[in-house]
C-alpha positions in Angstrom: -3.2 96.8 31.7 -6.8 97.8 32.3 -8.5 97.8 35.7 -9.6 94.4 36.8 -12.2 93.2 39.3 -12.0 90.7 42.1 -14.8 89.8 44.5 -14.4 88.3 48.0 -16.7 87.3 50.9 -15.0 87.0 54.3 -17.7 87.6 56.9 -18.8 91.1 57.6 -17.8 93.3 54.6 -16.7 96.3 56.7 -13.3 94.9 57.6 -12.4 93.6 54.2 -13.5 96.8 52.5 -11.4 98.9 54.9 -8.3 96.8 54.3 -8.6 96.6 50.6 -9.1 100.4 50.3 -5.7 100.9 52.0 -3.8 98.9 49.4 -1.8 100.7 46.7 -3.2 99.7 43.3 -6.7 99.3 44.5 -8.9 101.8 42.7 -12.0 101.1 44.9 -13.3 98.4 47.2 -17.0 98.4 47.6 -19.2 96.5 49.9 -22.2 94.6 48.5 -23.9 91.2 48.0 -23.4 88.3 45.5 -24.2 84.7 45.1 -27.8 84.4 46.0 -30.9 83.2 44.3 -33.1 86.3 44.7 -33.1 88.9 41.9 -32.3 91.6 44.4 -30.4 92.0 47.6 -30.3 94.5 50.5 -28.9 94.3 54.0 -32.1 93.4 55.8 -33.0 90.6 53.4 -29.5 89.2 53.2 -29.1 89.3 57.0 -32.5 87.5 57.4 -31.2 84.8 55.1 -33.9 85.3 52.5 -31.7 85.7 49.5 -28.8 83.3 49.8 -26.3 86.2 49.0 -23.0 86.6 50.8 -21.7 89.9 52.1 -18.8 90.6 49.7 -16.3 93.3 48.7 -15.9 94.0 45.0 -12.4 95.3 44.3 -11.3 97.3 41.3 -7.5 97.1 41.0 -4.6 97.8 38.7 -2.9 94.5 38.2 0.4 96.3 37.3 0.5 97.6 40.9 -1.2 95.0 43.0 -1.7 91.4 41.8 -4.8 89.2 42.1 -2.7 86.8 44.2 -1.8 89.6 46.6 -5.5 90.5 47.0 -6.2 86.9 47.7 -3.5 86.8 50.4 -5.1 89.9 52.0 -8.5 88.1 51.8 -7.1 85.0 53.6 -5.3 87.1 56.2 -8.5 89.0 57.3 -10.7 86.1 58.2 -10.8 82.4 59.2 -11.3 80.5 56.0 -11.9 77.3 58.0 -15.2 78.4 59.5 -18.2 77.3 57.6 -20.9 80.0 57.2 -19.6 82.2 60.0 -16.9 84.5 61.2 -16.8 84.7 65.0 -20.2 85.8 66.3 -21.5 86.5 62.8 -23.3 83.4 61.8 -25.1 82.5 58.6 -24.4 81.7 55.0 -24.2 85.5 54.3 -20.9 85.4 56.2 -19.4 82.5 54.3 -15.8 82.4 53.0 -16.1 82.7 49.2 -14.1 83.9 46.2 -16.2 84.9 43.2 -13.8 84.6 40.3 -14.2 86.7 37.2 -12.5 84.3 34.7 -10.7 81.0 34.4 -7.4 82.6 35.3 -8.7 84.0 38.6 -10.2 80.6 39.4 -6.9 78.9 38.7 -4.9 81.4 40.8 -7.3 81.2 43.7 -7.3 77.3 43.6 -3.5 77.2 43.5 -3.2 79.6 46.5 -5.8 77.5 48.5 -3.8 74.4 47.7 -0.5 76.1 48.8 -2.0 77.4 52.1 -3.3 73.9 52.8 0.1 72.3 51.9 1.9 74.8 54.2 -0.6 74.1 56.9 -1.2 77.8 57.5 -4.5 76.9 59.2 -5.1 74.1 61.8 -8.3 73.0 60.0 -9.3 72.5 56.4 -10.0 75.6 54.3 -13.7 75.7 53.4 -13.6 78.8 51.1 -15.9 78.4 48.2 -14.8 79.2 44.7 -17.7 80.3 42.6 -18.2 82.1 39.3 -19.0 85.8 39.7 -22.6 86.7 39.5 -24.6 89.9 39.7 -23.0 92.3 42.2 -25.5 94.3 44.3 -23.8 97.3 45.9 -24.6 97.7 49.6 -26.6 100.6 50.9 -24.6 103.9 51.0 -24.1 103.9 54.8 -21.9 100.8 54.4 -19.4 102.6 52.2 -16.3 103.3 54.2 -18.1 102.2 57.3 -15.0 101.5 59.4 -13.3 104.8 58.5 -16.5 106.8 59.2 -17.3 104.9 62.4 -14.1 103.9 64.2 -15.7 104.3 67.6 -18.6 102.0 66.9 -18.4 99.0 69.1 -18.2 96.4 66.3 -15.5 98.4 64.6 -13.5 98.7 67.8 -13.7 95.1 68.9 -13.8 93.2 65.6 -12.7 95.3 62.7 -9.8 97.2 64.3 -8.1 94.1 65.7 -8.4 92.3 62.4 -6.8 95.1 60.6 -3.9 95.2 63.1 -3.4 91.5 62.8 -3.5 91.8 59.0 -0.5 94.1 59.0 1.8 91.6 60.7 0.7 88.1 61.4 -0.1 86.6 58.0 3.1 87.8 56.4 5.1 86.1 59.2 3.2 82.8 58.7 4.0 82.7 55.0 7.7 83.0 55.7 7.8 79.6 57.4 
C-alpha cells in the first residue's frame, strides 16, 4: 500500500509532532498550518490570528504498519478535544481541535471514532473536534521541526509537552479498555 497522509490539529503542534514521529509506520510527521483563509501562513501571522489557520501536524504513514484509526487515537489521547479554540493556556482558533481528512474514507473513520468516544463517554464534556476537508498545507518554519526533541529543557517542553507524552503512553489506552 502506498504512503498515506493524515492531518491533525491538537493545540500546539510540538507535542503531536513528537508523538507521531515515535510511532512505527510513521514516515514523517511535520508541523505546519492548514485551514485558514489567507493564501499563506507563518507562525507570527497564525499566532496573531490573521490567517484563520490551525497549527497542525501532517503525518505521512504506511497504513500496512499503522492505521489511520490508530493515528486518530493518538491524536485524541494527546489533547482535550472538548476545549473549543484552546488547549490549556494556548488560546485562539489556531489551537482548535481539528481533523483534516484527505478523502471520504478518512472522514468516515474519524466520524465513527468520534461517535464511539462519545458513546463510551471517554470525555466528561462533548467533543468539539472539527472534521474538515484537507486544504493547502503550509510547512512551519524550520526551527519547529523536531522542536521537542531538540529543546527538551525549554520550559514549555518540560511543563506541557513532556507530561502529555508521558500521559499518552498509558492513560488513554486504559480508558479504551473500559
